[in-house]
TIVOVEX-325141 format. One record per residue (C-alpha): x, y, z; residue in three letters. Coordinates in nm, 3 decimals, m for minus. Example, Ala and Ser with C-alpha at 12.3 -4.5 7.8 and 13.67 -1.06 7.14 Angstrom:
<sites>
{{1.230, m0.450, 0.780}, 'ALA'}
{{1.367, m0.106, 0.714}, 'SER'}
</sites>
This chain:
<sites>
{{m0.918, 0.240, 1.871}, 'MET'}
{{m1.204, 0.266, 1.601}, 'TRP'}
{{m1.318, 0.615, 1.693}, 'PHE'}
{{m0.970, 0.836, 1.652}, 'ILE'}
{{m1.211, 1.031, 1.613}, 'ASN'}
{{m1.563, 1.131, 1.437}, 'ARG'}
{{m1.437, 1.234, 1.099}, 'ALA'}
{{m1.221, 0.922, 1.094}, 'VAL'}
{{m1.532, 0.698, 1.132}, 'PHE'}
{{m1.747, 0.889, 0.921}, 'GLN'}
{{m1.453, 0.827, 0.598}, 'LEU'}
{{m1.471, 0.500, 0.701}, 'SER'}
{{m1.834, 0.483, 0.633}, 'LEU'}
{{m1.787, 0.663, 0.309}, 'ALA'}
{{m1.516, 0.397, 0.233}, 'GLN'}
{{m1.732, 0.094, 0.310}, 'ALA'}
{{m2.047, 0.245, 0.074}, 'LEU'}
{{m1.822, 0.346, m0.166}, 'MET'}
{{m1.656, m0.004, m0.229}, 'MET'}
{{m1.989, m0.169, m0.146}, 'SER'}
{{m2.077, 0.014, m0.509}, 'VAL'}
{{m1.735, m0.090, m0.644}, 'ASN'}
{{m1.768, m0.439, m0.551}, 'THR'}
{{m2.087, m0.487, m0.688}, 'LEU'}
{{m1.976, m0.364, m0.994}, 'LEU'}
{{m1.663, m0.570, m1.001}, 'ILE'}
{{m1.914, m0.874, m0.943}, 'THR'}
{{m2.145, m0.802, m1.232}, 'ALA'}
{{m2.021, m0.569, m1.463}, 'SER'}
{{m1.792, m0.809, m1.651}, 'ALA'}
{{m2.115, m1.052, m1.701}, 'ILE'}
{{m2.330, m0.721, m1.811}, 'ILE'}
{{m2.080, m0.606, m2.020}, 'GLY'}
{{m2.069, m1.006, m2.161}, 'TYR'}
{{m2.447, m0.970, m2.192}, 'GLN'}
{{m2.457, m0.634, m2.408}, 'LEU'}
{{m2.162, m0.649, m2.636}, 'ALA'}
{{m2.182, m0.802, m2.925}, 'GLU'}
{{m1.816, m0.872, m2.950}, 'ASP'}
{{m1.770, m1.053, m2.615}, 'LYS'}
{{m1.399, m0.979, m2.632}, 'ALA'}
{{m1.519, m0.658, m2.489}, 'LEU'}
{{m1.685, m0.757, m2.165}, 'ALA'}
{{m1.447, m0.628, m1.970}, 'THR'}
{{m1.448, m0.264, m2.168}, 'ALA'}
{{m1.731, m0.089, m1.887}, 'PRO'}
{{m1.539, m0.186, m1.634}, 'LEU'}
{{m1.212, m0.061, m1.784}, 'ALA'}
{{m1.363, 0.239, m1.847}, 'LEU'}
{{m1.432, 0.330, m1.481}, 'GLN'}
{{m1.102, 0.273, m1.380}, 'PHE'}
{{m1.046, 0.509, m1.702}, 'LEU'}
{{m1.244, 0.772, m1.541}, 'ALA'}
{{m1.075, 0.760, m1.188}, 'THR'}
{{m0.725, 0.769, m1.386}, 'MET'}
{{m0.842, 1.067, m1.549}, 'ILE'}
{{m1.038, 1.193, m1.261}, 'GLY'}
{{m0.779, 1.191, m0.985}, 'SER'}
{{m0.575, 1.483, m1.090}, 'VAL'}
{{m0.846, 1.754, m1.109}, 'PRO'}
{{m0.992, 1.590, m0.787}, 'ALA'}
{{m0.683, 1.653, m0.612}, 'SER'}
{{m0.672, 2.017, m0.720}, 'PHE'}
{{m1.048, 2.083, m0.711}, 'VAL'}
{{m1.030, 1.955, m0.322}, 'MET'}
{{m0.756, 2.181, m0.282}, 'GLN'}
{{m0.935, 2.501, m0.437}, 'ARG'}
{{m1.308, 2.383, m0.253}, 'ILE'}
{{m1.196, 2.191, 0.020}, 'GLY'}
{{m1.263, 1.774, 0.096}, 'ARG'}
{{m1.593, 1.806, 0.222}, 'LYS'}
{{m1.698, 2.020, m0.138}, 'GLY'}
{{m1.508, 1.762, m0.321}, 'GLY'}
{{m1.648, 1.452, m0.194}, 'PHE'}
{{m2.045, 1.601, m0.185}, 'LEU'}
{{m1.960, 1.692, m0.590}, 'LEU'}
{{m1.842, 1.281, m0.580}, 'ALA'}
{{m2.161, 1.207, m0.434}, 'ALA'}
{{m2.381, 1.344, m0.679}, 'LEU'}
{{m2.176, 1.227, m1.001}, 'ILE'}
{{m2.245, 0.885, m0.854}, 'GLY'}
{{m2.633, 0.960, m0.834}, 'LEU'}
{{m2.639, 1.046, m1.257}, 'ALA'}
{{m2.410, 0.738, m1.317}, 'GLY'}
{{m2.695, 0.524, m1.144}, 'SER'}
{{m2.951, 0.670, m1.344}, 'GLY'}
{{m2.783, 0.638, m1.626}, 'LEU'}
{{m2.682, 0.275, m1.594}, 'ALA'}
{{m3.076, 0.208, m1.523}, 'MET'}
{{m3.188, 0.307, m1.850}, 'LEU'}
{{m2.870, 0.135, m2.026}, 'ALA'}
{{m2.986, m0.141, m1.879}, 'LEU'}
{{m3.378, m0.112, m2.020}, 'VAL'}
{{m3.243, m0.008, m2.327}, 'GLU'}
{{m3.019, m0.307, m2.380}, 'GLN'}
{{m2.756, m0.062, m2.484}, 'SER'}
{{m2.391, m0.140, m2.491}, 'PHE'}
{{m2.268, 0.193, m2.528}, 'VAL'}
{{m2.505, 0.426, m2.222}, 'LEU'}
{{m2.394, 0.124, m1.996}, 'TYR'}
{{m2.050, 0.230, m2.090}, 'CYS'}
{{m2.132, 0.589, m2.094}, 'MET'}
{{m2.252, 0.507, m1.748}, 'ALA'}
{{m1.933, 0.384, m1.593}, 'THR'}
{{m1.714, 0.661, m1.620}, 'PRO'}
{{m1.919, 0.807, m1.363}, 'LEU'}
{{m1.851, 0.531, m1.118}, 'PHE'}
{{m1.487, 0.574, m1.182}, 'GLY'}
{{m1.515, 0.981, m1.137}, 'LEU'}
{{m1.655, 0.910, m0.744}, 'HIS'}
{{m1.424, 0.709, m0.719}, 'THR'}
{{m1.141, 0.970, m0.835}, 'ALA'}
{{m1.261, 1.120, m0.533}, 'PHE'}
{{m1.289, 0.882, m0.299}, 'GLY'}
{{m0.956, 0.721, m0.325}, 'ASN'}
{{m0.843, 1.078, m0.130}, 'TYR'}
{{m1.008, 0.928, 0.249}, 'PHE'}
{{m0.725, 0.787, 0.321}, 'ARG'}
{{m0.524, 1.056, 0.281}, 'PHE'}
{{m0.784, 1.278, 0.488}, 'THR'}
{{m0.772, 1.024, 0.746}, 'ALA'}
{{m0.414, 1.088, 0.774}, 'ALA'}
{{m0.518, 1.498, 0.811}, 'GLU'}
{{m0.763, 1.481, 1.015}, 'VAL'}
{{m0.638, 1.219, 1.287}, 'ALA'}
{{m0.355, 1.309, 1.550}, 'PRO'}
{{m0.015, 1.255, 1.378}, 'PRO'}
{{0.100, 0.900, 1.612}, 'ARG'}
{{m0.218, 0.746, 1.493}, 'GLN'}
{{m0.200, 0.847, 1.090}, 'ARG'}
{{m0.139, 0.474, 1.036}, 'ASP'}
{{m0.441, 0.329, 1.208}, 'PRO'}
{{m0.642, 0.609, 1.075}, 'ALA'}
{{m0.522, 0.533, 0.706}, 'ILE'}
{{m0.554, 0.170, 0.804}, 'SER'}
{{m0.930, 0.210, 0.958}, 'LEU'}
{{m1.049, 0.397, 0.704}, 'VAL'}
{{m0.989, 0.130, 0.470}, 'LEU'}
{{m1.139, m0.113, 0.706}, 'ALA'}
{{m1.429, 0.029, 0.571}, 'GLY'}
{{m1.418, m0.203, 0.239}, 'GLY'}
{{m1.520, m0.530, 0.510}, 'VAL'}
{{m1.920, m0.425, 0.506}, 'VAL'}
{{m1.823, m0.373, 0.141}, 'ALA'}
{{m1.740, m0.728, 0.114}, 'ALA'}
{{m2.040, m0.842, 0.217}, 'VAL'}
{{m2.278, m0.576, 0.087}, 'ILE'}
{{m2.144, m0.551, m0.281}, 'GLY'}
{{m2.133, m0.916, m0.405}, 'PRO'}
{{m2.491, m1.017, m0.248}, 'ASN'}
{{m2.642, m0.691, m0.342}, 'LEU'}
{{m2.517, m0.811, m0.701}, 'ALA'}
{{m2.631, m1.152, m0.655}, 'SER'}
{{m3.003, m1.110, m0.499}, 'TYR'}
{{m3.035, m0.759, m0.684}, 'SER'}
{{m2.975, m0.941, m1.022}, 'LYS'}
{{m3.384, m1.048, m1.076}, 'THR'}
{{m3.544, m0.808, m0.840}, 'LEU'}
{{m3.698, m0.661, m1.107}, 'LEU'}
{{m3.823, m0.740, m1.484}, 'ALA'}
{{m3.426, m0.687, m1.647}, 'THR'}
{{m3.155, m0.855, m1.466}, 'ASP'}
{{m2.937, m0.643, m1.282}, 'PHE'}
{{m3.206, m0.316, m1.316}, 'LEU'}
{{m3.215, m0.375, m0.898}, 'GLY'}
{{m2.883, m0.343, m0.855}, 'SER'}
{{m2.864, m0.011, m0.988}, 'PHE'}
{{m3.135, 0.081, m0.806}, 'VAL'}
{{m2.966, m0.041, m0.488}, 'ALA'}
{{m2.639, 0.169, m0.647}, 'VAL'}
{{m2.816, 0.477, m0.635}, 'ALA'}
{{m2.949, 0.440, m0.234}, 'LEU'}
{{m2.604, 0.366, m0.147}, 'LEU'}
{{m2.447, 0.692, m0.321}, 'TYR'}
{{m2.786, 0.864, m0.167}, 'GLY'}
{{m2.656, 0.745, 0.202}, 'LEU'}
{{m2.297, 0.891, 0.134}, 'ASN'}
{{m2.440, 1.221, 0.041}, 'LEU'}
{{m2.640, 1.269, 0.361}, 'VAL'}
{{m2.285, 1.151, 0.558}, 'ASN'}
{{m2.082, 1.418, 0.351}, 'PHE'}
{{m2.311, 1.649, 0.464}, 'LEU'}
{{m2.260, 1.582, 0.837}, 'THR'}
{{m1.900, 1.542, 0.802}, 'MET'}
{{m1.598, 1.817, 0.935}, 'THR'}
{{m1.316, 1.831, 0.818}, 'LEU'}
{{m1.054, 2.124, 0.763}, 'PRO'}
{{m1.119, 2.386, 0.521}, 'ARG'}
{{m0.877, 2.436, 0.206}, 'PRO'}
{{m0.511, 2.547, 0.226}, 'PRO'}
{{m0.436, 2.881, 0.199}, 'ASN'}
{{m0.280, 2.961, m0.123}, 'PRO'}
{{m0.030, 3.147, m0.026}, 'SER'}
{{0.154, 2.820, 0.143}, 'ILE'}
{{0.249, 2.701, m0.253}, 'SER'}
{{0.564, 2.935, m0.297}, 'HIS'}
{{0.706, 2.707, m0.037}, 'ASN'}
{{0.657, 2.366, m0.223}, 'ALA'}
{{0.927, 2.185, m0.414}, 'ARG'}
{{0.943, 2.074, m0.775}, 'PRO'}
{{0.717, 1.763, m0.888}, 'LEU'}
{{1.061, 1.637, m0.996}, 'ARG'}
{{1.214, 1.659, m0.678}, 'VAL'}
{{0.938, 1.503, m0.486}, 'ILE'}
{{0.913, 1.238, m0.701}, 'ILE'}
{{1.294, 1.150, m0.726}, 'ALA'}
{{1.295, 1.045, m0.377}, 'GLN'}
{{1.358, 0.716, m0.368}, 'SER'}
{{1.118, 0.652, m0.077}, 'SER'}
{{0.879, 0.859, m0.332}, 'TYR'}
{{0.949, 0.553, m0.583}, 'LEU'}
{{0.959, 0.293, m0.417}, 'THR'}
{{0.575, 0.385, m0.215}, 'ALA'}
{{0.453, 0.458, m0.601}, 'LEU'}
{{0.593, 0.106, m0.723}, 'LEU'}
{{0.435, m0.069, m0.447}, 'SER'}
{{0.070, 0.063, m0.509}, 'ALA'}
{{0.065, 0.087, m0.853}, 'THR'}
{{0.198, m0.282, m0.837}, 'VAL'}
{{m0.034, m0.393, m0.551}, 'GLY'}
{{m0.360, m0.246, m0.728}, 'TYR'}
{{m0.280, m0.345, m1.159}, 'SER'}
{{m0.202, m0.667, m1.049}, 'VAL'}
{{m0.503, m0.714, m0.787}, 'MET'}
{{m0.715, m0.550, m1.051}, 'SER'}
{{m0.572, m0.793, m1.323}, 'LEU'}
{{m0.657, m1.145, m1.133}, 'LEU'}
{{m0.947, m0.974, m1.049}, 'MET'}
{{m1.102, m0.900, m1.317}, 'THR'}
{{m1.031, m1.197, m1.461}, 'ALA'}
{{m1.125, m1.420, m1.213}, 'THR'}
{{m1.538, m1.409, m1.295}, 'PRO'}
{{m1.483, m1.458, m1.642}, 'LEU'}
{{m1.221, m1.788, m1.609}, 'ALA'}
{{m1.507, m1.886, m1.323}, 'MET'}
{{m1.812, m1.874, m1.588}, 'MET'}
{{m1.661, m2.143, m1.792}, 'GLN'}
{{m1.748, m2.436, m1.544}, 'GLN'}
{{m1.906, m2.299, m1.195}, 'HIS'}
{{m2.228, m2.057, m1.120}, 'ALA'}
{{m2.294, m1.700, m1.063}, 'PHE'}
{{m2.320, m1.731, m0.672}, 'SER'}
{{m1.988, m1.889, m0.691}, 'ASP'}
{{m1.826, m1.582, m0.859}, 'VAL'}
{{m2.039, m1.400, m0.574}, 'ALA'}
{{m1.915, m1.577, m0.270}, 'PHE'}
{{m1.541, m1.587, m0.415}, 'VAL'}
{{m1.564, m1.181, m0.440}, 'ILE'}
{{m1.680, m1.191, m0.150}, 'GLU'}
{{m1.406, m1.344, 0.048}, 'TRP'}
{{m1.164, m1.139, m0.165}, 'HIS'}
{{m1.310, m0.845, m0.061}, 'VAL'}
{{m1.292, m0.885, 0.266}, 'LEU'}
{{m0.902, m1.031, 0.248}, 'GLY'}
{{m0.871, m0.662, 0.083}, 'MET'}
{{m1.025, m0.523, 0.425}, 'PHE'}
{{m1.054, m0.749, 0.707}, 'ALA'}
{{m0.654, m0.687, 0.763}, 'PRO'}
{{m0.718, m0.291, 0.787}, 'SER'}
{{m0.817, m0.311, 1.133}, 'PHE'}
{{m0.452, m0.437, 1.196}, 'PHE'}
{{m0.218, m0.319, 0.916}, 'THR'}
{{m0.188, 0.013, 1.066}, 'GLY'}
{{m0.070, m0.117, 1.394}, 'ARG'}
{{0.161, m0.374, 1.227}, 'LEU'}
{{0.292, m0.082, 1.025}, 'ILE'}
{{0.373, 0.112, 1.355}, 'GLN'}
{{0.547, m0.256, 1.463}, 'ARG'}
{{0.693, m0.356, 1.182}, 'PHE'}
{{0.771, m0.050, 0.917}, 'GLY'}
{{0.606, m0.032, 0.575}, 'ALA'}
{{0.899, m0.137, 0.429}, 'ARG'}
{{0.801, m0.516, 0.574}, 'ARG'}
{{0.433, m0.496, 0.530}, 'ILE'}
{{0.530, m0.453, 0.193}, 'VAL'}
{{0.721, m0.705, 0.140}, 'ALA'}
{{0.453, m0.960, 0.324}, 'THR'}
{{0.228, m0.829, 0.096}, 'GLY'}
{{0.390, m0.891, m0.230}, 'ALA'}
{{0.519, m1.247, m0.058}, 'LEU'}
{{0.127, m1.325, m0.044}, 'ALA'}
{{0.079, m1.227, m0.467}, 'PHE'}
{{0.337, m1.497, m0.537}, 'ILE'}
{{0.157, m1.764, m0.279}, 'LEU'}
{{m0.176, m1.661, m0.491}, 'CYS'}
{{m0.019, m1.739, m0.811}, 'ILE'}
{{0.090, m2.044, m0.714}, 'ALA'}
{{m0.278, m2.171, m0.595}, 'ILE'}
{{m0.413, m2.025, m0.896}, 'ASN'}
{{m0.153, m2.250, m1.123}, 'LEU'}
{{m0.223, m2.537, m0.930}, 'SER'}
{{m0.658, m2.607, m0.982}, 'GLY'}
{{m0.961, m2.463, m1.081}, 'THR'}
{{m1.206, m2.587, m0.805}, 'THR'}
{{m1.341, m2.302, m0.641}, 'VAL'}
{{m1.201, m2.357, m0.362}, 'THR'}
{{m0.858, m2.276, m0.563}, 'HIS'}
{{m1.040, m1.944, m0.658}, 'TYR'}
{{m1.155, m1.902, m0.306}, 'TRP'}
{{m0.819, m1.965, m0.146}, 'LEU'}
{{m0.624, m1.800, m0.419}, 'ALA'}
{{m0.849, m1.460, m0.413}, 'LEU'}
{{m0.818, m1.400, m0.019}, 'VAL'}
{{m0.442, m1.388, m0.055}, 'LEU'}
{{m0.501, m1.163, m0.376}, 'LEU'}
{{m0.684, m0.950, m0.151}, 'GLY'}
{{m0.501, m0.929, 0.125}, 'VAL'}
{{m0.153, m0.887, m0.076}, 'GLY'}
{{m0.346, m0.591, m0.224}, 'TRP'}
{{m0.405, m0.470, 0.110}, 'ASN'}
{{m0.037, m0.446, 0.258}, 'PHE'}
{{0.126, m0.319, m0.040}, 'MET'}
{{m0.162, m0.042, m0.097}, 'PHE'}
{{m0.162, 0.069, 0.258}, 'ILE'}
{{0.202, 0.036, 0.309}, 'GLY'}
{{0.275, 0.223, 0.000}, 'GLY'}
{{0.030, 0.494, 0.104}, 'THR'}
{{0.214, 0.482, 0.438}, 'SER'}
{{0.565, 0.544, 0.304}, 'LEU'}
{{0.416, 0.787, 0.061}, 'LEU'}
{{0.239, 1.031, 0.358}, 'THR'}
{{0.666, 1.047, 0.461}, 'GLU'}
{{0.784, 1.242, 0.148}, 'THR'}
{{0.576, 1.539, 0.081}, 'TYR'}
{{0.484, 1.864, 0.307}, 'THR'}
{{0.132, 2.048, 0.335}, 'GLU'}
{{0.198, 2.275, 0.052}, 'ALA'}
{{0.345, 1.978, m0.171}, 'GLU'}
{{0.040, 1.736, m0.102}, 'LYS'}
{{m0.213, 1.826, m0.376}, 'ALA'}
{{0.086, 1.762, m0.652}, 'LYS'}
{{0.258, 1.447, m0.462}, 'ALA'}
{{m0.104, 1.261, m0.377}, 'GLN'}
{{m0.224, 1.356, m0.709}, 'ALA'}
{{0.103, 1.216, m0.910}, 'PHE'}
{{0.109, 0.856, m0.743}, 'ASN'}
{{m0.314, 0.824, m0.812}, 'ASP'}
{{m0.312, 0.921, m1.169}, 'LEU'}
{{0.051, 0.641, m1.205}, 'VAL'}
{{m0.165, 0.385, m0.990}, 'VAL'}
{{m0.498, 0.407, m1.198}, 'PHE'}
{{m0.339, 0.413, m1.539}, 'THR'}
{{m0.202, 0.113, m1.432}, 'SER'}
{{m0.509, m0.011, m1.291}, 'VAL'}
{{m0.731, 0.125, m1.613}, 'THR'}
{{m0.455, m0.075, m1.821}, 'LEU'}
{{m0.485, m0.401, m1.605}, 'ALA'}
{{m0.844, m0.359, m1.614}, 'SER'}
{{m0.913, m0.310, m1.967}, 'LEU'}
{{m0.651, m0.572, m2.071}, 'GLY'}
{{m0.794, m0.856, m1.823}, 'ALA'}
{{m1.093, m0.969, m2.060}, 'GLY'}
{{m0.871, m0.977, m2.375}, 'ALA'}
{{m0.538, m1.152, m2.181}, 'LEU'}
{{m0.796, m1.391, m2.034}, 'GLN'}
{{m0.966, m1.483, m2.437}, 'HIS'}
{{m0.646, m1.475, m2.588}, 'ALA'}
{{m0.404, m1.678, m2.352}, 'TRP'}
{{m0.618, m1.843, m2.074}, 'GLY'}
{{m0.635, m1.808, m1.730}, 'TRP'}
{{m0.274, m1.983, m1.659}, 'GLN'}
{{m0.058, m1.726, m1.845}, 'GLN'}
{{m0.261, m1.448, m1.716}, 'VAL'}
{{m0.083, m1.521, m1.401}, 'ASN'}
{{0.242, m1.586, m1.510}, 'LEU'}
{{0.262, m1.260, m1.638}, 'MET'}
{{0.239, m1.028, m1.322}, 'VAL'}
{{0.530, m1.240, m1.186}, 'LEU'}
{{0.817, m0.969, m1.289}, 'PRO'}
{{0.605, m0.680, m1.192}, 'LEU'}
{{0.577, m0.855, m0.815}, 'ILE'}
{{0.957, m0.962, m0.817}, 'ALA'}
{{1.048, m0.535, m0.882}, 'LEU'}
{{0.822, m0.456, m0.650}, 'SER'}
{{0.980, m0.680, m0.375}, 'LEU'}
{{1.333, m0.551, m0.519}, 'LEU'}
{{1.316, m0.202, m0.476}, 'ALA'}
{{1.100, m0.205, m0.112}, 'VAL'}
{{1.401, m0.417, 0.000}, 'LEU'}
{{1.650, m0.239, m0.146}, 'TRP'}
{{1.512, 0.040, 0.053}, 'LEU'}
{{1.519, m0.112, 0.372}, 'HIS'}
{{1.847, m0.229, 0.326}, 'ARG'}
{{1.934, 0.179, 0.265}, 'ASN'}
{{1.694, 0.375, 0.409}, 'PRO'}
{{1.932, 0.651, 0.418}, 'SER'}
{{1.931, 0.669, 0.074}, 'ALA'}
{{1.482, 0.740, 0.106}, 'GLY'}
</sites>
């Protein structure tokens, strides 16, 4: 099952390496920002700029790969990531918040290309294995759950400057992915002539299934990003950094470990039911966050937050792949990721300010209406399948 084909396995490995970097940054970036910034309310700005670059880069990344192919785009992404790790090391040596804010967008651009791993898996897998292929590529994040936070924790003081060793590790991970991409066999770019058969983007977006898929992925990712980014800041007031790393490690496990079976669950129960289950996991997560602030509370809530994201994001991706043709995929996927990562950017940027101004409980309460909206949308589509 794991080896649907070699390309899916390599895409899963690419996901593992990319997400190892991202989880390291999630664990450490807000703290690095807090140390470097004079205005502590800007602590999450570097992470937000990373997500902003992912947002801005998602559309051109899709069209670049339409022209030069998936493999060419992924190779370019690896080089961008290596440049970002070098700039981050310079920023830490110089203790420059501005330089660090220039480095993190390069990580975001790498992720803008890497977010298409899941769509690439759907393209290279046999038709009946599409959902498991999407799910198994995201399962590569299980490796990231172990590598990322532990790299952040153990490499923090490896060199004379705090976290400098972490970005040496980041450069190594990007280098390994560069080798991985060089050995991949992926489909060539599509013939430009097929674009004449594509529907206008507004027609694709107007489909109820497309809108529900977009809402599921957007709410799932933005709510997860907001609470995940705010968690280290909330925990710093009462708990040690090692506790933060422990909670983030289990959160990422919650995000990706279900991927070993999420695809099969979608095949059996349908993407709509899986998305709804993810929304319910979010609601339970918030209930736990509101009930206490021990490490156990944070741990259990963040595991549920990860599971909720997994079901909503993979379910939303599965729904989305049913709404466009080969000729339409570049613009349909690009618009989806543009909206998703616009919301993620706003959530990440707002996390520090909201946590600073309102506190942990209010941050949790404010996302409940978004979860309810997504849940209602997918339940309506489930009851009215012909509307899709």
